[in-house]
FINU-260120 format. One record per residue: residue in three letters; x, z, y of N, C-alpha, C, CB in turn. Coordinates in steps of 0.1 Angstrom, whole numbers, plus 2048, in hexadecimal, padded with zeros to 3 digits. Each point is the difference from the previous one (the first is absolute). Glycine has a CB too. Layout:
BEGIN
alaXZYXZYXZYXZY...
END
This chain:
BEGIN
metB76A13AEC7FE80E8037F48057F880A7FD817pro7F68107E47F58057F87F480180980F80D7F2ser7E57F28087F38008077FD80F8047F87EC7F4glu8018158177FC80E8057F2800804817804807gln7E18067F57F38028057FF80D8067F67F17EEmet80381181E7FF80C8067F28048028167FC80Cala7E68107F07F280580280080980C7FB7FE7E8gly7FB8008217FF80880C8097FC80A7F98137F2ser8097F68188097FE80B80780D8037F27EE80Aala81681180080880B80580F7FF7FA7EA80E802gly9678FC72580C7FD7F67FE8087F480F7FC812ser7E97FC7E48008077F280B7FC7F77E8801803gln81B8087F380A7FD7F67FA7F77F680B816803pro7FD7E17F77FB7F77F67FA8077F58127F0805gly7E280B7F67F98067F57F880C8038127F87F3arg7EC80B81A7F880C8047F67FC80B81380F7FAarg7E17F68057F67FE80A80480780D7EE7FE7EFala8107FB81D80380680D7F980D8018037E980Apro8048227FB7F980D8017F57FF80A81580C7FAleu7E17FC8047F580180A80580680D7EF8027EDpro80C7F981E80480680D7FB80E8017FF7EA80Bpro80781F7FD7FC80E8017F1801803817806808leu7E38047F17F28038027FE80680E7FC8037E7lys7FA7F78217FD80680D7F17FF8038187FA807ser7E480C8047F28008037FB7F680A8028187FBgly8077DF8097FC7F58097F77F67FA81580480Cpro7E77F17FB7F87F67FB8067FA7F37F87FB817ala7FF8027E08047FB7F38077F28027ED80C7F4ala80F7ED8168057F280280F8018027EA7F8809glu81B8127FE80E8018048098017F47F980B816trp8047FF7E18098027F57FD7F57F5801819805val7F37E17FA7FE7F57F78097F48057E98087FAala8187F68138087F580580F8037FC7F07FC813glu8148117EE80E8037FC8027FE7F1801811813arg7F57F27E58017FD7F28027F17FD7F18147FCala8077E480C8017F17FE80E7FB8047E87FE805arg81E80880680D7FC80480B8047F57F9803818gln8058087E28098057F57FF7F67F47FE818808arg7F67E47F57FE7F77F58067F28037EB80C7FAser8147EF8128067F380380F8018007EC7FA80Eala81A8127F480F8018008058047F37FF806817ser7F87FC7DF8058047F38067F57F87EF812800val8177F17F58067F67F87F67F97F781680D800pro7E97E58007F67F97F88038037F17FE7EE811gly7F78137E78018027F280480E7FB8077E97FFarg7F782080A80480E7FC7F68057F680B804817ala7F98057E07F78067F77F880A8068107FB7EDpro7E380780F7F880B80680580D7FC7EC7F17FFser81381980A80480D7FE7F48097FC8147FD810ala7EE8107F17F58097FC7F47FD8098118117F8arg7E37F28037F47FD80880080A80C7F47F87EBpro8078038217FF80980B7F780B7FD8047ED80Fgly80181F7F57F880C7FF7FF8067F27F37F7812val8148037E48008047F280E8017FB7E97F67FCgly81B81680080D8027FA80B80080B7F87F57EBgly81580981080B80080A8057F38038068167F7gly8077E980D8067F38037FE7FC80F7FD7FA7E8ala8097FA81B7FF7FB80E7F27FE8048177F67FDgly7E08077FA7F27FD8047F880C8038027EC7F3arg80382080C7F880C8027FD80280E80B80A7EDval7E87F98167FB80280D80380F8047EE7EE7FDpro81881480F80380D8057F38088038167F9809ala7E98147F37F48078037FF80380F80280B7E9ala7F27F781B7FD80380E80780D8047EA7F47FFpro81D80D80D80680C8047F780C80080F7F280Egly7F68197EC7F880C8007F58007F6805802817ala7FB7F57DF7F57FF7F780080C7F78027E7800gly80A81E7FB80080C7F87F87FF7F480480D814ala7F57FE7E97F78017F47F57F68008068187FEala7F57E580E7F57F68028057F37FB7F780C813gly8167F07F08057F37FB8018007F180D7FE815arg7F680D7E58018007F17F27FF7FA81480E801asp7E27F78067F27FE7FB7FC7F18017FA818807his80A7E28047FD7F28028067F77F57FE804819ala80D8017E18077F87F67F77FE7F4816809808arg7E08007F77F77FE7F47F47F78038068177F9gln7FB7E28137F57F68038027F47F77FF808818pro7F77EE7E88017F47F880D7F98037E77FE7FFval81F7FC7F680C7F98017FE7F38088088097EBval8017F381E7FF7F48088017F47F780A80C814pro7EC7EB7EC8007F47F880C7F78047E78017FDhis8207F97FA80B7F88048017F47F680C814809ala7FD7E27FA8017F57F78068057F38047F1814asp7F78087E18058047F380E7FA7FD7E88017F8glu81D8027FC80D7FC7FD8027F18008038157F3ala7F27E480A8017F18008007FA80E7F48007EAgly80A8098208007FB80E7F37FC8058177F97FCglu7DE8087FC7F37FC8057FA80C8087FD7F17ECgln7FC80B81F7FA8098097F58087FA8077F1813arg7F981C7EE7F48087FC7F57FE80980F8117F5pro7E47F08077F57FF8097FF80D8087F47F27F0leu80680C81C7FF80B8097F580A7FB8077F2813asp7FC81B7EF7F680A7FC7F880480C80F8087EDarg7E88018117F680580B80880580C7EF8057EFile81C80280F80780680B8087F58088028167F4asp8047E08048067F58077F77F980980F7FE7ECarg7E57FF80F7F67F88077FC80880D7F87F57EBala8068188147FC80880B80B7FF80B7F280F7F1ile81B7F280B80B7FF8098007F380780D8107F2val7F17E58078007F38067F57FE80A80A7F77EBarg7EA80E8127F580080980380780D7F07FE7EDleu81680E81280480780C80A7F98087FC8157F4leu80E7E580680A7F88087FB7F380581180B7F2gln7E57EF8087F97F58057F980380D7FE7F67E9gln7FC8168187F980480C80980580B7ED8067F1asp81E80080B80A80580A80E8007FA7EE80F80Agly8197E67F980E7FE7FB80A80A8067FA7E87FDarg80281F80E80980A8067FD80E7FB8017F2814ala7F68107E27FD80D7FA80D8067FA7E87F97FBser81A81480780B8077FB7FF8027F180480B816val8077F77E38008037F27F880D7FE8167F57FCarg7EC81580C7F980C7FF7F17FF80081380B80Bser7E87ED7FF7F17FE8017FB7F87F4802801819val8057F57E37FC7F87F47FF8097F480A7EB80Aala80081D7F48018097F47F480A8018197FE7FFglu7E480880C7F680A8027F27F97FC80D80D812arg7F17E77F37F37FA7FE7FD7FB7F28017F9818val80A8047E07FE7FC7F280380C7F78067E8806his7FD82480080280C7F880C8007F67E8803802val8237F880380D8017F880B8058097F97EC7F1ser81281780A80B8058088067F48088058127EFarg8037F281B8077F68088097F77F87FE80F814ala80A7F87E38097F97F87F97F67F6810814801asn7E47F07FA7F97F87F77FB7F38087F98147F2ala8017EF81A7FB7F480880B7F78047EE80E808tyr81E7F87FB80C7F88048047F77F5807813810ala7FA7F37E48057F87F47F67F57FD80B8157F7arg7E87EE80A7F67F67FD8017F480A7F18127F7ile8107F18168017F580A80D7F87FE7F380E810ala8187F97ED80D7F97FE7FF7F77F480C81480Barg7EE7F17EA7FE7F87F47F87F48038028147F2met7F37ED8167F77F58038087F68097EC80E7FEval81D7F780B8087F78088097F87F67FF80F814asp8087F87E38097FA7F77F97F57F780E815800asp7E67EE7FC7F87F77F87FA7F48077FB8137F1gly8067EE81D7FA7F58087F18028028117F17F7val7E981A8067F28038037FE80180F7FD80B7E9ile80C7FE81D80080180E80B7F78067F78187FFarg8067DE8088097F680580680480E7F47EF7F2gly80581A81580580480D7F58058098127EF7FEphe7F181380E7F680580A8017F880C8028177F7thr7F27E68108007F880B7F580580A8097EC7F2ala7F780E81A7F680480A7F57F57FF81180C80Farg7E27F87F37F57F78017FF7FC80F7F480A7ECval80D7E98178017FB80E7F37F98048197FE7FDasp7E380480F7F57F88068087F48067F0814805his80F7E17F58087F48047FC7FB80E8027FA7E8glu7F280681B7FC7FC80E80680880A7EB7F77F7arg81581780880680980A80F7FF7FF7EC80F7FEala8197EC7F780F7FF7FF8057F28067FF80F7ECgly7F77EA8198047F38067FF7F47F880F80D80Dgln7EB7F47E77FD7F57F77F17FD8008148067F1ala7E87F28197F27FD8027FA7F77F6804804818ala8037F47E17FB7F67F78048037F28017EE812ser7F48137E58028037F27F97F57F8803819804ala8027E47F07FA7F57F88048027F28007F0813tyr7F780C7E48037FE7F28037F17FE7F18147F8ile8197E98018047F27FE8027FD7F180C800817thr7ED7F67E58017FC7F28097F47FF7E98097FBleu81F7F77FA80A7F57FE7FE7F97F281080C80Farg7F17E77F18027F97F380F7FC7FF7E77F7801ile81F80C7F480E7FE7FF8037F87F380581580Cval8077E57F48057F97F48008097F480E7F180Fgln7EE80A7E68008077F480E8067FC7ED7F27F8asn81381B80480C8077FC80A80280C7FD7F67E9ser7FE80A82380880380C7FE80D8068017E7804trp7F78227F67FC80C80680B8098057ED7FF7F1arg81D80380780C8098048077FA80B8028087E9thr8007EB8188077F980B7F880280D80A7EF7F0val7E980E80F7F780180B7FF80F8057F37EC7F8arg80C81D7FF7FF80E80480C8048087F28057ECgly81A7F880F80C8038078017FB80E80B8007EBgln7EF7F48188007FA80D7F68078098087EA7F7leu7EC8198037F680780780480E8057EF7F37F3leu81981380580480E80380980080D7FF8067E8glu8077EE81B8097FF80C7F87FE80C8127F87F1leu7E180580F7F87FC80B7FC80C8087F97EC7F4pro8068148197FB80B8087F18017FF8137FD810gly7E98107F07F18038007F97FF7F38017F7816val8068067DF7FA8007F37FF80E7FA8097E87FCglu7EB81D8027FE80D7FB7FE8017F17F7806816his8027F07E57FD8017F28007F27FA7F2814804ile8147EB7EF8017F37F97FB8037F28137F880Eala7E47FF7ED7FB8027F37FF7F27F97F3815807leu8117EA7EC7FD7F57F87F38027F98197FC7FCval7DE7FA8067F28027FB7FC7F47F87FB80E814gly7F97F37E57FB7F57F97F47FB8078088097EBgly7F47EA8127F47FA8078047F38077F6817803asp8037E78088027F380780D7FF8077E77FF802phe81F80C80180D80080680A8097F97F57FC816asp8188047ED80A8077F980580D8068067EA7F7val7FB81681680680C8077F780480B8177F87FAleu7E88158087F880680B8098088097EB8007F2leu8157FE81B80880780A7F880780A8127F07FDleu7F281C8077FB80780C80A80080A7F080E7F2val80E7EC81A80A80080B7FA80580D80B7EC7F5his7FF8198137FC80580E80A7FA8097F78167F7thr8047E48158087FB80A7FC80480E8047EC7F1val8048118197FC80580D7F47F9806818806803asp7E67ED7FA7F57F98057FE7F37F7804809818asn7F27EF7EC7FC7F57F880B7F58007E8805804arg81F7FA80880B7F780080B8037F67FB7FD819ala8098107E680A8047F67FB7FE7F2808811810leu7EA7F17EE7FB7FE7F38007F17FC7F1813803arg80C7E48078017F27FD80E7FC7FD7ED7FC810asp81D8097F780E7FC7FD8048057F2805801818leu7F680B7E48038067F37FB7F77F57FF81780Aval7F47E47F87FA7F87F58057F28007EC80E802leu8147EB8098037F280080E7FD7FF7EC7FD80Easn81D80C7F780E7FD8008088087F67FE7FB818arg7FF8117E68088097F77FB7FF7F280580F813ile7EE7F37EB7FA8007F28007F27FA7F3815806gln8077E28027FF7F27FB80D7F98007E9800809gly8218067FD80E7FB7FF8078037F3801802818ile7F98077E08068037F37FC7F47F67FE819804pro80C7E17F77FE7F37F87F68027F48177FA806glu7E98127F47F78027F47F28038048138087F4val7EA7F98197F28038057F97F280180781680Cleu7EE7E97ED7F87F38007F580080A8057FD7E8gly7F580F81B7F580180A7FD80E8037F77EA7F7thr8038188157FC80E8047F2800805818805805asn7E28077FB7F380280680080D8087F47F27EEthr80980E81F80280D8087F28058038157F8809leu7E98157F47F480880380380A80A7F77FC7E9leu80480282380380A80B7F880D7FD8047ED810val80281E7F47FA80D7FF7FA80480D8108077EDphe7E37FB8147FA80480D7FF80F8017F37EB800glu80C81C7F57FF80E8008048057F37EE801812glu81980B7ED8048057F37FF80F80080F7ED7FCthr7EE8187F87FF80F7FE8098047F47E980080Aasp8208097F98098047F57FA80D7F98157F680Darg7ED80B7E77FB80B7F880D8077FA7E97F57FBthr81881880780B8077FA8007FF7F1800810813pro80A7EA7E78007FE7F180080E7F980C7E9802val7EC8187F480080C7F88017FD7F17F280B812leu8177FB7E78027FE7F27F48067F9819800802pro7E07F97F57F48067F980580B7F77F47EA801asp80281F7FB80380B7F78037FB7F27F180F80E
END
């Protein structure tokens, strides 16, 4: 059995991009999730269509209801950055970064409020967020949880030493374990770093000694109990 040390105690058409979901004023997370569902249901290998918010075609973003002349004025705003013809992702510009920071602070912010705070139209903000979702910059939205209040009283960082070239195999098995929040392949004295949350120390002990050390490619573990933790809201730098 691997060694263990513990510190402490305790439906798109082929060739076309899925159309953007209807523009609305609710939380950005809701329609971004719908966009993700459309992407997962689309046909693999489809060719990219017109850039969102620029020109016509299936990729065109609908204007905000009642935009009128104001909407036409907004059309003269900076073009939304997008992937180039070679498929390489374009770097984020100042407005993109401002949008990401706002959504990091409040994932339920509406498209309207995000657009107003970065001084672009709703359609422009909508197209930018949809493009960042498509490019994988925005991977989704989630709730920040107080694990102790949620019934997970024991938290720990666990380091693993694994068989050489077994990272992908080990990662797949770790992803199936309950309570694993974060997995990283690292350099140094150990190979893998985990952050886990369990209901109590008994459950933590079972997770480490039986589940993790039961993986054949795991050579050894070291468990660091968390006594207190402070989360910082992540903010994308300027």
